[in-house]
N, C-alpha and C positions, 0 to 999 in steps of 0.2 A: 816762294821765297826763300832766300837766304841765311846764312847764320855769321853774324860777323862778330869779330872777337877785340875788344876795346880795351882800351885801359887811359888815366891819365900821365904824364909825365909831368916832373917839377908843377904841377898844382897848374896847370895852364896847359895845356898842348892834347888832346884829343887825338891818340893814336889809334884805329882802324885797322885790319885785315882784314878782305870777306875776299871771298870768291867767287864774281858777278856769271854769272851763263854766258857763254861764251867766248870767255877768258881760261887760257890753259895753267894758269896756277892765280895765285894772288892777288893780290895788289893791295898795297898801304899809304892810307891817306894819315894824311896829318892836319891837324884845325884847332884854330886857335882864334881867342877872338882879341882885335884890335882898340882897346879901348877909347885912345886918345880919337878914334879916327872912326869908332862906331862901327866896324865892319867886320865881318868876319874873312879870315886868309885859311882856306886849303889850300895843301900840294901835295899829288896822287901820282903814285909809283908805280909804273905796269908792271908787269913778268916779264913785258923785254926788255926793260930795262930804260923806258923812253918815260919821261914825266912829264907833267901839265901842276899847274896853275890853276886856282879861282879867287875871285872874289865876291861873298855874298854880306844879306844884310836880313833885315826881320823887320817888323814892328815891332815895339817895343810891349813884352809878356805876350808873346808871339810865341808858339812852339816851330816855326816853320820857319827856313831859311832860303833865298832867294837865290841860287850863284850863275857867275860869268865866268866864262875861261877869259885868260891873258893870254894877250898874246898871242901868237900865230901856234895855234892846231890845225896847220897847212891850209891855211885858212877857213875854217870851219868857228859856226859860232856855237858856242854850248851853252845852252839853256839849262837849268837845274830847280826842279824843287822841291825840297824837303821839307817834310812834317814828323815831328819827332813827338815820341810817347814812351813811354816808363817802359814798355817791354820790346821796342826795337823804332825807325824809321822806313816809312815808305818815299819811294823817289818816282820821280818824273822826270824823266828827260828826253830832251831835243837837240839835234844837231841838224843844224844849217847850214848848205853849200850853195857858195852863189844864190842867196837866198828861195833854194829848192831843199826841204827836208828829205835828209839822207839816214835819219837814225831815230829809232824811237826805242822808250824802258820804259816803264814803268814795273816797278820793285819792291820789294820789300824785305828787310833783316831785323831779324829776329835775334837780342840780344839774350849770348850761351852764361849759363852758371857757370862759373869755374871749374875745371874736374878738383876732384879729390882727392 
């Protein structure tokens, strides 16, 4: 499992910092919900300076979100499922390139209480 730090900004954006396995530094994710479109939006900033965005949706009342990458990810299709709980998030991700599975990951991020 990995540790995530999260905060809510302007009552609308969830900003998460996490260091997943295999990355040399932390990544930053910014997520929000577009009420008009009933869709989630997420921007991911990687330690190497690259970035990407994803669009997600959830069934009403569910604590799960399905995500798909927007635009170009080197021609890859990235699909992710997040299961949110009171103590953190479990996610499963698959990346397909030319229809072939090239990456898979399942991980857990636990919320860490703020330092005193």
